[in-house]
N, C-alpha and C positions, 0 to 999 in steps of 0.2 A: 765139344770144346767148340766157341765162336768162332769162324775164318777170322784172324785179323792179320792180312797182312801185311805185320808192321816187325820191326825189331822187338819190340819189347814195350811193358805195359807204360813203360814213362814215356817212349814216341807216341801211342795210342794218347794218352794222357794229353799231351801237348797238341797233339792233330784235333783234340776235343776241342781244347780252348782255344786252338787258331780258328775253329771252326764258328765256335762261337762268337768269336770278335769279327768274323768276315758280316755274321749275318745280322751284327748288331752294328755294323758298318752301312749295311744296306736299309737296315730301319730307321737309321740317323740318314740318312739321304733321301728316302721315299718321306721323312716330316720335314724337311727343310724348308718349305712354303710356309706348313702351320706353324713350323718353329719361329719363323720370321714374324709373322702376324704377333703369336704369344709377346716374344721380343717389344713389338712396336708399343703394343698395348700395356706392356710395362712401364714403360716411358710416362706413360701421364697416368697410371692406376697402379693399385696395391693390389699382392695375390689374393685379399680375400674377393676384390674386383674385377680380377682376371680369370681365376678359375670358377668352375662350376656352382652355383646356390648350390648343391645338396653337400658336395666336398666343403665348401667355405663353411657352412653353418655345420658340421661334425670339427672341423677344424677350430672352431670356437669353443665345442663342449667340450674338447676334451683338454683346455688350457686350466691350471690351478686357477682357482677365485683369489689364490693369497697371492699371484705372483702378479701383479699389479703393472708388471713392464713387459707383460707375454704381448700383447694387441698391438704396445709401439713397437715390438722387433719386429713383428710381423707386417706389419704396413711401412714398417720404414723410418721410423721418426728417430729412433737410437737403438744401441745395441747393450744397453745395459741390461746386465746378469745378477741377481742375487747370488751371492758367493757359494751358497748350495747347490747352484750349477756345476761347481765342479766336483765336490762329493757325491752329487748324482752320477756325474758321469765316470769318474773312480767306482763306483759298486755295478754299473754297467758291464765295466771290461772286464770284472772279474770270470763273467761269463763266457769270454773270448776266448779261445785257446789255437795256436799252432797244431795243425795236422802235418804228423811227420806219415807220407807216406812210403810205405815199405813193400817192399817183394815175399814171396814165401820164404827165402832164407836172411830176410833180417836186412836186404842191403837197401839205403835209405836213395827212393826214386826223386823225391820235389817235398813242396810245402804246399799246403794249402793254409785256410783261414776257415774257422768252424765257433759255432757257441751254443750255449743250450739254451734250448725254447722251452723247457720243462727239467725236471729233477733228473732225469735220465734220458734226454733226447737231445739229440745233436745235430744240427742243421749246415749243411754247406753246400756246394755246385755238386752235380753229376760229376764235371769233368775233372773235380777235384777224387771223391771215392764215386767210379763209374759204377761198380758190382760189387755182390758180397764177399767173393774172394782178397779183392784189392780191401776193404773198409776190416774184414779182419787179420789181415797181416799189418793195417795202419796203427796209429797211437794216437790219443788225443792230448797235448801236451801243455797246461795249463801253468799259470804262475810265470811263463817264459818273457821277462820283461824288466829293466830295469832300477832301480830304489833309487831314492832320494840322493844318495853318492856315487848313484850310475852304473853302480853293479848289480850282478846277474843276481835274481831271487833263484831260489831252487825251484827246478822245474817239477813240477807235480803231474807222472803218465799213468794213462787209463787205458786200458784197453776196449775197445770198439767190439761188440756184442752184435753184428749184424743179426742173429740167429735169434735174439731174441723180438727183433724189429728192423725192416730195409724198406726202404722205399725210396725211388729214383724215379727223375723224367729226365731226358734228354732235352725233350723241347722248352720245359720251364728251366731246366739245369738246376736243380734240385734233389739233395741227396737229404732223408732222416731216417737218423739210424741212433739204435740204442748203445749207451757207453755203462761199462761197469761201475758200479757206485764206490769201490774200493780202490784206492791207487796202489803202484809199486809196494810204498812204501807204508801204505797202512792210511792217506790222509780219504776222508768221506769226500764225494762228489760233492756233496751238499753244503761245501763249506764255496762253492763258486757262484751259487745263487743260481737263475734261470732269468731271460727275456721274456715274458710275455707277448704273446702274437696277438694282433687285435685286427677283427674280420673286413670291417667297415671302410667305406673307402674315403681319404680327405685327412688323413694324418698330416700329410705335408703337400702344398699347394705350390703350384709353378711359380716362381720367383722369388721362394724360400731358401733357405740355407740349409745346407747338411753338415753332418759330421760323420766320419768312418772310423772303424778302428780296427785294426788289422794287424797281419804280421807281414808287412811285405819283404819278399825276396827271401821269407821263412825267417827274417831278423826277429830281436823282441819288438815285444808288443808296441805300435807308434799308434796318433792318431793323427789325422788327417782333419783340422777342427774348422767348419762354420765358413772358410772363404769357397764356398764349395757352391753355387747357385743351381735349382733345379729348373733346366733348360723347357721341360716336357716331360708332361704325363699323359701316357695311353696304353690301350689293349693290356698287355700283360707288363708293359714295362714302363720305367722313370730314365730320364737322362739328366745327366748332371755335372760337374768341371770339378768332381774329387782329384783329390791327388795319390792315384793308388799305383803299386808295383804291381812285378810277379811275385807271384804266392799271397796278393791280397785275396784272389777267388777268394770266395766262403765268407766275408765279411760283412757285418751286418751296418746298414748306413741308418741314423739317428736324425728328428727331428732335434730340434732343442729342446725339448723335452725329454729327450731320450728316451722317448718310445721308437722302436724301430717299424722304419717303414718303406725298406726294400734289401733285397738280397743282392750285394753287389756280385758279377759274377763277367762280366766284359770290357775291354775296353773299344773306345771305335776310333781304326786305324786313320791316321792322316793322309789323305789321299797323295799329298808331294812327299813326305817322310812316313812310310810305315814304320820304323823304329820311334816314332813320336802318335800322342793319342790327341786327338780334337777332342773327346768327351768320356765319358764313363756310362755305363748302362747298369740299371740295378731290378732285377725281376720285384714288382707289385707284393707286398704280403698279403692284401684282400686277396690275389690273384692264387697266391702260394697255399692259405687258409679255404680258400674256395676248392682247390685242386685235393686236397687232403681229407678236407669232408667226402668228397667224394669217394675217398680208398675206405674210409670210415665203416658205409654201409656192407663191403664186401670184406672185411676182417673177421675173424671170430677170437671169441676166448682171451687172453692176456694182449695181444697185437691189439685188438679191437678197445680193449679198455683201455690201454696207456693212448690210444689216440684220441679217444673220447674225452680222457683228463686233460689231454693237451688244447682239444677245442674248446672244450666248457662249455658245452653245448650255447658255442654264440651265433646269434643270424647270421646267417651264410649269405653275402648278396649273388645271388644268382642272372646271370647275364645269359641271356638267350643266343644258343647255339645258332650261327646262320647258316639256313640249309644250303646246301651242294645243288646248284642249279644243274638241274635235270632237264634233258630236252629231247626231243624227236624227231631225228633226220627225215625226208622225204625218200621213198623208195631210189628216186631216180639221181638220189646223190651217190648211188652205188654202182650206178652202171658201168663206171669205165675202172671199177674195181679188180683189177685181173689177179689177184691174191697170191700163193704161194708158187714157185716156181719149182718143179721138179728138178732140172737142168741145172738151173741156178750156178752149180760148181764145176758146169762142165756136161757136152753131151755122155762125156766118158763115165760121168760119177752122177747119172740119176741114182737121185733121193724121192721114191713113191712115200704119198701119207702113207702113214700105218692103217693096217685091215684092224674094222672093230670086231671083237669075239660076239658071237652068239648072242648074249646075254645084250651086251651094250650098245649093239647095233638096234633094239627093240627100242633101246631107252634113249636114241639120237634123237633131237629133235628136230624134225624137218622144215627146212626151209621153204616159203609157198611157194616158190617158181621151179621147188624139184629138189631131190636129194637132200644132205643135210652138211655141206661144208658151208661157211659164210668166207664171203671173200673180201680180204680188203686191202688197203693198198700195201704190197708186199709181204701180208700174212694170210694166214687159215684158219678159221678156228669152228671146232664142230662142240655141241652142246649138248649135257644131258638134261632131260626133259625133266628128272626128278629130283635132281639135286641141282638146277638152274644155274649150274657154273658149267665150263668147257671140261670135256673129258681130255683135249689137249688144244694148244696152239702151237704155230710153228710159224717161223720167220725166217727171212731171205735177207742178210749183214751182209752190206757192201763197204769195206772199212775206207776204203778209198775215194768214195764218196757220200761220206756220213755228212751233214750240215748242221747247223746248229741253229735251231729252230728255241726260242724263247719260250719257257712255259707260261699262260699267261692265268687269269681266273680260270679255273679249271670249272667245264663244265661235262658232264660224264650224259650219255644219250644209251635211250633205248633202242636194239635195231630191231626194225618193224619188219623184217622180214622172216621173221620166227616169231610164235606166240609172244606175249610182254609176260606170260604166266609162268613161262620157259626162260627166266631172267631175274637176277637176283636184285634189286634195287635200291636206294638209297636209307629205306627205312633199316636195312640193316646193320651200317656203320656209323649211325648218330651217338655220339656220347658214351663212347668205348675205347677201348685199345685197338679196336679190327683198323688196319687201314685196307682202302680198295687196293689190294695188290695187282700189279701189273702183270699179267701173266706174259703178255710181249711185252717186254720194255719198252716203254715210251722213245728211247734215244735208237732201240734197234735197226727199226724199219723206215726214221726218218734220214734217207737219203735219196738223191737224184732229184729231177727234175720236180717230182711230186710228193718231195719232203714234206711241206706243208700241211697237206691230206692225210699223210700217213702219221703223222703228230696227232692232229686232232681223230683218225678213227681208232688209234690207243686209247682212246677215254670211252668207248664203249663199256656197258655192263658187260656186255659176252666176255671181255678180256679181263675180268674183273675179278678176284676170287681174295673172299675172305681170307688177310694173312695178318696175324699179331704185330704189330708195329714194329716191334726186335727184330724179325724175322725179315720184315721187307724192307726195310734200312740200313741194315748192318750186316749179317754174314751172306745171305742169298746174292745181295749187292758187290760183297766182294769177292764174289763166286763168279759171278755175269761179268763182272769187269775182266778178269783174270783171263778167262777162257776168251774173249774179244782181243786182250790186247796182246795172246801170244798166240793168237792164230797162226801156225807154221806158212800157212797158201802165200804165194807169191802173190796173191791179187786180192789179199786179205778178206777174202771172203767165208762164210761163214752161214750153217743153217742148224737154229737152233731149235727146239723142241721143248716146250715147258707144260707141265697139268698137275694137275692135285692127285692124290691118292684115295679114293673112295674105301669108306669102311663102312660095317654097318655100326659098328660098336661109335661112331664120330658123336662129340658132343654136339648137341642137340639147342640152339641157341636163338632165340628169337623165329623159331618156326624151321630154322634153317640146320643143316648138319653140315659144321663148320671142317672141313680136312685136315686132320695134322701134320700130314705129310705133302711133300712136295717134289718132284722129280725134274728134272733137266737131261735134256742127250743132246749133245753138242757136235755138230757132224763138219771138219772142213779137211781140204786138203793139204795134205804133209810134203816136203821138199821131194821128196820121194813119187810123187802123183799118185798115190795112193791115198786113200781113206781110212780117218780118224775119228770114230765113234765113240764118244764118252758118254757115260751114263752117272748119274750124280742124284742121289737122294737127301732131303733135309726133313725133319721133325720137329716139330714147336709141338708137341705134346706136352714135354713140361711148362710151356708157357698160358695154353688156355683152357686150364683148370678153370681157369676165374678171370674171365674176360678184362673186368674194370681194373683188377691186379694183380697183376704175373709178372714175373722178369727171372730172367737164370741164364745159365747158359743151355747151349744145344747144339746138336752135332749134325753134320754135314759127312754124307758117305760117298766114296766114289765105288759105285757098283756094275758089277754085267749087265749088261742092257736087258740080258733073259730074267733079272731081277725085275726091271722094269715092269717086262712085259708082264710076269706072273702077279704083278698085285695092281695093273691096271686092266690086261684085258685086250691091248695091244699087241699089236704083230706088227714090229720092222725089219720085214722078210730083207728089204739091199739092205742091211746093216748089220745083220750078222759076224759077217765074216771080219769087219772091221773094227770089231771090240778090240782093242789092247789086254783088256781082263777077262775075257772071255772066259777063259778056263781058271778063273779065283775058286777055287775049293771055300773058303770062308761066304756064307750067305749073308753077311753083315757086310762088305765090302771094307775097303780102306779108309779109314777116319782121316779128313782131310783137314790139316789144322796150319797150312801154308803151301806155298806155289811148288815145293819142293817133293809134295803129295802128290801133286796130281800126276799119272800116266796118260800122255797121249798115243 
C-alpha cells in the first residue's frame, strides 16, 4: 500500500489538483516576458505570422478547402462560420463524458471530465484517475446533458476496465484507460464515437481561439465557446483564457475545426486572489501522442494492439531530450568536508558508522586518500565497486538550522576522489522512468552556515541510486517527511542511514543491476533522553519489471534493525538496544499505511 498520509482518496485527488495548479502558475510566471512579446506581436501581426513557420504551415494544411472562411477567421478578418460548425461541435461533444469518482464501497468522491479517443479508450487527467483501483471503482457517464427543453437526458453509465489497459503519468497529468463496450442498460459505447488524436504540432496557433467541452463542477455538459484566446504554446503546454470550473479537469480543448489541441488540466491561480484564475493550462496533444508512442514499445499482446490502433502509425515528432549537465569538481573542493558526525546527537549518544561485513568490505570502493568513506557537508557515503551505487549513506539533520536553498538547474557531479568506473553516470537515466534518486535527500543536510555547499554536495552520482519515479517522488518522500517532522528530540536533530538492498537476481538494465528494495534507519533522541532507532524497508519490485512502463502500489514496512543487517551485511552495533520492535517475530515487519503505524 502506498504511504499516503492523507485522510482519503478524495483529499489525495484534491491535493494533486492543487499541485498541478501551483506548477501551472510557476510556468505561467516563468513565461511572462515571452508572453508579453507574443502579445505585442499580435497587435500588428496575425497568428500565422506570429507562430513558427512549421506550425503555421501545418495549421493551414489541416483546413478544409471547402471552408472558404477558415483563413479569414484565423487572421481575424471575420468570425463567420458555416452552419455545419454547430453540427460538428455536437458530434464532437458526444464523446465527452462525466467521470464519477467513487471509492470501493460506491461513495461518490468527486467528478472530472473525460473523452473517448478510440472506440474503447478514454482519456482524462492523472489527478482525476490516479491509479487502477480508483479507475476500477469509478464510472464514465455519457449523455449527461440537457435537451432542447432544458431537461436532463438519460445518463448512460459505463464501467471503466483498467485491467484491459491503464496508462498514467503524473508529470503530463494524463490517464488513458479502457472502458467496457456496453453500458448498464445495454447501450453500446460505439454510439458515442471518439475524437482522434493528431501527432503533429500546429493544430492551433498563438492568438487563435479555442473551445472546451466540459462537465463543470460535475454538472451537465457545457461548452465554453471560442471567446478564449491562446496566449502561449511552449514545451508540453498551452495557455489560454477559457472559462472552466472544478470538474472540468480532463476536458478536450478544440480549435475551430473541432480538432483536439490540448487536454485541459489546470488553472493558473491569480496571485492577488487565489479563488480566481488568471488563465488555464492544457497539455499539448502532440506531447501526449509522443508519450503514448514511447509506451507502445514496451507493451505486449492486446494492450499493445489497442495502443497501436489508437496511434495508427502516425509519424511522431521526437524532441531531443536535453542532456543533464554532468561535471567534475576539483579535489580541493572537498578539503573542508568533515562529513557525518557520530556524536551529533550528543556525546552520550555516539552513533558510529556501520561496520562492513567481510564480503562487502572487499567490494568497497577505495578513496584515493585512504579508507573507503567519502565525506561531504553533513553526510558521508561508502560506495560499492561492483554495483557503482552506495552501500549506505548517513546524514546529520538539524531541524532548527534548516535553510531554504532554492533548487536551480541541476548539475550532477562525478566524485574525483574515487575511480569514475565505480560511479553510475547519466547514461543510465535517459528516456525512462528511472529517477536519479537522492539517497541523502536534498533538504536534509541543508542547514547551518554551509547549507549552500551541502545542497550542491547532494548532487553527486555517489549519492544517486536508480529509483522508479513513483517510489522516489511519492511513498518514500512521505516517510522521510514524517520521520523528520515528528522527531521527539527537543533539539529537532536526527541521524538517517539510507541505502539499497543488493540481490543477485536484481534486474539488469543498461549493464546496471537495479535495486528493487531500499532501506532506511532513523535515529533520534526521545523525550526521556533515550535513543530510538527505527528501520524501514520498501520494495519497488512490482515497479521495475518494465522501466519504461510500470505502475502500481507497493509496500513499506517497519522492520527490526536486524532485518536490515541480514539483508545488507552491515552491522549497526551502537543501535541494537534502541530498536522499539527488535523482538518482533514477523520477518516481514509492520506494514506502514499511515503515521499511526510507525512505532518510535
